[in-house]
C-alpha positions in Angstrom: 99.0 89.9 130.5 102.0 92.2 129.9 102.2 92.9 126.2 105.1 94.8 124.6 105.9 95.8 121.0 109.7 96.1 120.4 110.6 97.8 117.0 114.2 97.4 115.8 115.0 99.7 112.9 118.1 99.4 110.8 119.1 100.6 107.3 117.8 97.6 105.5 114.7 96.4 107.4 112.4 97.0 110.3 111.9 94.0 112.7 108.9 94.1 115.0 108.7 91.7 117.9 105.4 91.2 119.9 106.1 89.8 123.4 103.6 88.5 125.9 104.9 88.3 129.5 108.5 88.7 128.0 108.0 85.7 125.7 108.3 86.3 121.9 105.0 85.4 120.2 105.2 87.2 116.8 108.1 88.4 114.7 107.5 90.5 111.6 110.2 91.8 109.3 109.6 94.5 106.7 112.3 95.2 104.1 112.8 99.0 103.7 111.7 100.4 100.4 110.5 97.1 98.9 107.3 99.0 97.9 105.0 96.0 97.9 102.7 95.3 100.9 99.3 93.8 101.5 96.7 96.5 101.1 98.6 98.7 98.6 96.6 99.8 95.6 98.1 99.8 92.1 97.1 100.9 88.6 98.2 97.8 86.7 98.3 96.7 83.1 97.1 93.3 82.0 100.1 91.4 80.6 98.6 87.9 79.7 95.2 86.1 79.9 95.3 82.5 81.0 91.9 80.9 80.0 92.8 77.5 81.4 93.3 79.0 84.9 90.5 81.6 84.4 93.0 84.1 85.5 95.4 86.9 84.3 98.9 88.2 84.9 99.1 91.9 85.6 102.2 94.2 85.5 102.2 96.4 88.6 106.0 97.2 88.5 107.1 94.1 90.4 109.9 91.9 89.0 107.4 89.1 88.6 103.9 89.7 87.1 101.1 89.7 89.7 98.3 87.1 89.5 94.5 87.8 89.6 91.9 85.1 89.4 88.4 85.6 87.9 86.8 85.2 91.4 89.0 88.0 92.7 87.6 90.5 90.3 84.8 91.2 92.7 81.1 91.5 92.0 81.3 95.2 91.1 84.3 95.0 88.7 82.4 96.6 85.7 81.5 99.6 87.9 85.1 99.9 89.1 86.4 99.8 85.5 83.9 102.4 84.5 85.1 104.7 87.3 88.8 104.1 86.5 88.2 104.8 82.8 86.5 108.1 83.6 89.7 109.2 85.5 91.9 108.9 82.4 93.5 112.0 80.8 91.0 114.0 78.8 88.0 112.5 80.7 85.8 114.5 83.0 86.0 112.1 85.9 83.0 110.5 87.7 82.4 110.3 91.4 81.4 107.0 93.0 78.7 108.7 95.1 76.7 109.8 92.0 77.5 107.2 89.4 75.1 104.5 88.3 76.2 101.0 89.1 76.8 98.4 86.3 75.4 94.9 86.4 77.3 92.5 88.8 79.9 89.9 87.6 78.5 86.4 87.3 80.3 83.8 89.4 80.5 81.3 86.6 81.9 83.7 83.9 85.2 83.8 82.1 88.0 86.3 82.8 88.3 87.0 79.0 84.8 88.5 79.1 86.1 91.3 81.4 89.9 91.6 80.8 92.0 92.1 77.6 95.7 92.3 77.1 96.9 95.9 77.6 93.9 96.9 79.6 94.5 99.2 82.6 92.9 98.0 85.9 92.8 99.1 89.5 94.0 96.3 91.8 94.9 95.8 95.5 97.6 93.4 96.8 96.0 90.5 98.6 99.1 88.4 99.1 102.8 89.5 98.9 105.3 87.9 96.5 106.5 84.6 98.2 109.4 82.6 96.9 109.1 82.3 93.1 105.5 83.5 93.0 104.5 87.1 92.2 102.0 89.1 94.3 98.3 87.9 94.4 95.8 90.6 93.5 92.2 91.4 94.0 90.0 94.1 92.3 87.5 93.9 95.2 89.0 97.1 96.8 88.7 97.7 100.6 90.4 100.3 102.9 91.1 99.2 106.5 91.0 101.4 109.5 91.1 100.7 113.2 87.4 100.4 113.7 86.0 99.9 110.2 86.9 98.5 106.8 85.5 100.7 104.0 84.1 98.8 101.0 83.5 101.0 97.9 80.8 99.9 95.4 78.7 98.4 98.1 75.8 99.7 100.1 75.7 97.2 102.9 76.8 97.4 106.5 78.5 94.2 107.8 79.2 93.6 111.5 81.9 91.5 113.1 80.5 88.1 114.3 81.9 88.9 117.7 79.5 91.8 118.1 76.5 90.1 119.8 74.6 92.9 121.6 71.5 94.0 119.7 71.8 97.5 121.2 75.4 97.7 120.0 74.5 96.5 116.5 71.8 99.2 116.3 74.2 101.9 117.4 76.9 100.9 114.9 74.4 100.7 112.0 73.0 104.1 112.9 76.5 105.6 112.9 77.3 104.0 109.5 74.0 105.2 108.0 74.7 108.8 109.1 78.2 108.9 107.6 78.4 106.7 104.6 77.7 108.3 101.1 75.8 106.4 98.5 77.6 103.4 97.0 79.8 103.0 100.0 79.6 100.0 102.3 81.5 99.2 105.5 82.6 96.2 107.6 82.6 97.2 111.3 85.4 95.5 113.2 85.3 94.1 116.8 87.4 97.1 118.0 84.4 99.3 117.4 82.5 97.7 120.3 84.0 100.0 123.0 84.8 102.9 120.6 83.1 106.3 120.9 80.6 107.4 118.2 82.9 110.3 117.1 85.9 107.9 116.8 84.0 105.6 114.5 82.7 108.5 112.4 86.2 109.9 112.1 87.6 106.5 111.1 85.0 106.1 108.4 85.6 109.6 107.1 89.3 109.0 107.1 88.9 106.0 104.8 86.5 107.8 102.5 89.1 110.6 102.2 91.8 107.9 101.4 89.5 106.6 98.6 89.1 110.0 97.1 92.9 110.6 97.2 93.4 107.2 95.5 91.1 108.4 92.6 93.1 111.6 92.4 96.3 109.6 92.1 94.7 107.5 89.4 94.2 110.6 87.3 97.9 111.6 87.5 99.3 108.1 87.0 100.2 105.8 84.1 100.2 102.1 84.6 102.0 100.4 86.2 102.0 102.7 89.3 101.2 102.7 93.0 98.3 104.9 93.8 97.7 104.2 97.5 100.1 102.9 100.1 99.0 100.9 103.1 100.3 101.9 106.5 103.8 100.8 107.5 104.0 97.3 108.9 104.6 98.7 112.4 101.5 100.9 112.3 99.4 98.1 110.7 100.3 95.8 113.7 99.5 98.6 116.1 96.2 99.3 114.4 95.1 95.7 114.6 96.5 95.0 118.1 96.4 98.1 120.1 94.3 97.8 123.2 94.5 98.5 126.9 96.7 95.5 127.6 99.8 97.0 125.8 102.3 98.0 128.5 104.8 99.8 126.1 105.9 100.2 122.5 109.7 100.7 122.3 111.4 102.0 119.2 115.1 102.5 118.6 114.8 105.0 115.7 113.7 108.6 116.3 111.9 109.0 112.9 109.9 105.8 113.3 109.3 106.7 117.0 107.7 110.0 115.8 105.7 108.2 113.1 104.3 105.6 115.5 103.6 108.2 118.2 101.8 110.5 115.7 99.7 107.6 114.5 98.7 106.6 118.0 97.9 110.2 118.9 95.4 110.2 116.0 93.6 107.0 116.9 94.0 106.8 120.7 95.5 109.9 122.3 95.5 108.4 125.8 97.9 105.6 124.7 100.5 108.0 123.3 102.6 107.7 126.5 103.1 104.0 125.8 105.5 104.9 123.0 109.1 105.2 124.2 112.3 105.9 122.4 115.2 103.5 123.2 118.6 105.2 123.5 120.6 102.4 125.2 124.1 101.4 124.0 123.1 97.7 123.8 121.1 96.7 120.7 117.4 96.9 121.5 116.7 93.2 120.8 119.6 92.2 123.0 118.3 94.5 125.8 114.9 92.9 125.8 116.3 89.3 125.4 114.7 88.9 122.0 117.9 88.0 120.1 118.4 84.9 122.2 114.8 83.8 121.8 115.0 84.3 118.0 118.1 82.1 117.8 116.5 79.3 119.9 113.0 79.5 118.6 113.8 79.3 114.9 116.0 76.3 115.2 115.0 72.8 113.9 114.9 71.5 117.5 112.6 73.4 119.9 112.9 72.4 123.6 109.9 72.0 125.9 110.0 71.6 129.6 111.3 68.4 131.4 113.3 67.1 128.4 110.5 67.0 125.8 111.2 68.6 122.4 109.8 69.3 118.9 111.4 68.7 115.6 110.2 71.1 112.9 110.9 70.3 109.2 110.0 72.5 106.2 109.4 71.1 102.8 108.0 72.5 99.6 104.7 70.6 100.0 104.1 70.9 103.8 105.5 71.6 107.2 106.0 68.6 109.5 106.3 68.8 113.3 107.3 65.7 115.4 106.6 65.7 119.2 109.1 63.7 121.3 108.9 63.0 125.0 112.8 62.9 125.4 113.9 61.5 128.7 110.4 61.5 130.3 109.5 58.4 132.3 108.2 55.5 130.3 106.6 53.6 133.2 103.6 51.6 132.1 101.3 52.9 134.9 101.6 56.5 133.8 102.5 56.3 130.1 99.1 57.6 129.0 99.3 60.6 131.4 102.9 61.3 130.4 101.9 61.3 126.7 99.0 63.6 127.4 101.1 66.0 129.4 103.8 66.2 126.7 101.2 66.6 124.0 99.4 69.5 125.8 102.7 71.3 126.4 103.6 70.7 122.7 100.3 72.1 121.5 101.0 75.3 123.3 104.4 75.7 121.7 103.2 74.6 118.3 100.4 77.3 118.3 103.1 79.8 119.2 105.5 78.6 116.6 102.9 78.8 113.8 102.4 82.5 114.6 106.1 83.1 115.2 107.4 81.5 112.0 104.2 82.5 110.1 104.0 79.0 108.7 101.4 78.6 105.9 99.9 75.8 103.9 99.5 72.3 105.4 101.1 71.5 108.8 101.2 67.9 109.9 101.8 67.3 113.7 102.9 63.8 114.8 101.8 63.8 118.5 102.7 61.0 120.9 100.1 58.2 120.6 97.1 58.4 123.0 95.0 55.3 123.5 92.0 56.9 125.2 89.4 58.6 123.0 88.7 61.2 125.8 92.4 62.2 125.9 92.5 62.6 122.1 89.4 64.8 122.2 91.0 66.9 125.0 94.1 67.4 122.9 92.0 68.5 119.9 89.9 70.9 122.0 93.1 72.4 123.5 94.7 72.9 120.1 91.5 74.5 118.8 91.4 76.9 121.8 95.1 77.8 121.4 94.7 78.6 117.7 91.7 80.8 118.3 94.0 83.8 119.0 95.7 83.4 115.6 94.5 86.1 113.2 95.4 84.0 110.1 92.6 81.9 108.7 93.1 78.3 109.8 91.5 74.9 110.2 92.4 72.3 112.8 91.3 68.7 112.2 90.9 66.0 114.9 93.6 63.4 115.4 93.7 60.5 112.9 94.0 56.9 114.1 97.8 57.2 113.5 98.0 60.1 116.0 98.5 62.8 113.3 96.8 66.2 113.4 96.3 68.2 110.3 96.3 72.0 110.4 95.9 74.4 107.4 96.9 78.0 107.8 96.8 80.9 105.4 99.8 83.1 104.9 99.7 86.4 103.1 103.3 87.5 103.7 106.7 85.8 103.2 107.8 83.6 106.1 109.5 85.6 108.8 112.6 83.5 109.0 113.5 80.8 106.5 116.5 78.6 105.7 118.8 79.9 103.0 121.5 78.2 101.1 123.8 81.2 100.3 127.5 80.8 101.0 128.4 81.6 104.6 129.9 85.2 104.6 132.1 84.3 107.5 133.8 81.2 106.2 133.1 81.7 102.5 131.9 78.1 102.1 135.1 76.5 103.4 133.7 75.6 106.8 136.8 77.3 108.4 137.1 80.8 109.9 140.1 83.1 110.4 142.2 82.4 113.5 140.6 84.2 116.4 144.0 85.0 117.8 144.5 87.4 114.9 141.2 89.2 115.3 142.5 92.0 117.6 145.3 92.8 115.1 142.7 92.9 112.3 140.5 95.3 114.3 143.5 97.5 115.2 144.6 97.7 111.6 141.2 98.9 110.6 141.1 101.4 113.4 144.5 102.7 112.4 143.3 103.2 108.9 140.1 105.0 110.0 141.9 107.3 112.5 145.2 108.0 110.7 144.1 108.0 107.0 140.5 109.1 107.3 140.9 111.3 110.4 138.0 109.8 112.3 137.8 111.0 115.9 135.0 108.7 117.0 134.4 105.0 116.1 131.5 102.8 117.3 132.7 99.2 117.1 130.0 96.5 117.0 131.3 93.0 117.9 130.1 89.8 119.4 129.7 89.6 123.3 132.9 87.4 123.5 135.0 89.8 121.6 133.6 92.8 123.5 134.6 91.2 126.8 138.1 90.5 125.5 138.6 94.1 124.4 137.5 95.4 127.8 139.2 93.0 130.1 142.1 93.9 132.5 143.3 97.1 134.2 144.7 98.5 130.9 142.4 97.0 128.3 143.0 97.0 124.5 140.2 99.6 124.1 142.1 102.1 126.3 145.4 101.3 124.7 144.0 101.9 121.2 142.3 105.2 122.3 145.6 106.4 123.8 147.7 105.3 120.8 145.4 106.7 118.0 144.0 109.7 119.9 140.3 109.0 119.3 137.2 107.8 121.2 136.2 104.2 120.8 132.7 103.0 121.8 132.3 99.2 121.9 128.8 97.7 121.4 128.1 94.1 122.3 125.7 92.6 119.6 124.6 89.0 119.7 123.8 89.0 116.0 127.4 89.7 115.0 129.6 86.7 114.2 132.5 85.6 116.4 135.1 86.9 113.9 133.1 89.8 112.5 133.4 93.5 113.4 131.4 96.5 112.2 132.5 100.2 112.4 130.2 103.1 112.6 130.3 106.9 113.1 128.2 108.9 115.6 125.2 108.9 113.2 125.3 105.2 112.7 126.8 105.4 109.2 128.9 102.4 108.2 132.6 103.5 108.0 133.8 100.3 106.2 131.5 99.2 103.4 133.0 96.0 102.0 
């Protein structure tokens, strides 16, 4: 399988597209400088205790207070608090390797027994802020690497269930026993199966060093404050997905390119050559045919082959997907087979859409009715198999007698693309746009201002493909006429994400020349 990672960097966000055989299967977007990501560790201050929920709200610097449940405190929370308290100003500071562990937290206890308003606690983000909810926290701290996940305040070595070889289990446990200090445990990931001993040892030592730097940051910080940042979203995806099947990783920003390349050089030097810097004039997502897929795949209607289609509806309570056969034949003698074919094709697309849109919560799928029990079982088995590659925790239930399939799926980040009800910036809510016949005059007026008043000698104009074609057409196109008239160089970039009557103006460094 040909797998590519395409990273589109712009001033406000980083969009990361994972493609398999040129087909988009995952889309992640990370807002620049939001400062809150799964895995980040914060020194927080307890704002409010909620006895009825057996939970507390914690201030970590987010606009909304974060939430932590009693069961998320972790079994070794008293030991964590003892260690954090020892790092406060004026205290000597303890080391986890030498400290005596406190009694474990009881599963049936109350949060008020361990937390008080105003108390400082060390927490990790388990779930990003989504919609009106603040971040979800855990005090059961862990640090993830490529091959291992370090678990402070534990002394156990856990192995991925996919590691089945007894010899491999012995090897990995031996490596862990040789490297781990006292009071440190580890979860060994599936990626460690083919990793060298020294790579696993280096990974463990790296996470131990990160833990020590976190404690050093605690000493210098006052709550609320971030004390350890997770890897960037791009590097996190690479860490969890990088393997020999990646054909290339393409980045359109030099700083991010160097960051990704340096990260890969550290974990897998032989894969460094996979990272490439994109310098093309066409936007990177347009060049790799991702923009078109995004526009089609995030619509309410999703087409399948031979006329079948899906309807995907989002509500506050659940997500509903309806499978329709469209204009497929309804002949009695093959109706069951037709329904099965459409349902199997729909199952493949649904599994992909769940990953692509990162849909969470309850998903109800209304498949076309199947009358044979064997066919219903076949559809369920196929859906279970297709969902097996989804890294998010999920459960698939068999079809009900009404032909409905229930799927639950965990989501820890905001949905990648969601509907918004803001006023349209192009028509300003009127449903009407400026006359397109006046667009060239509008662009020329702006160019006249930039070249005559602000003395710009170079302008990069980003417009829709239709406008780009119009400005370039003919033997003496508008582009050439403007360049001759205003004595400057005009570069026109065709961008599918730009509206039909929109235009953006940039200098050589990509700075916006006209900030509305």
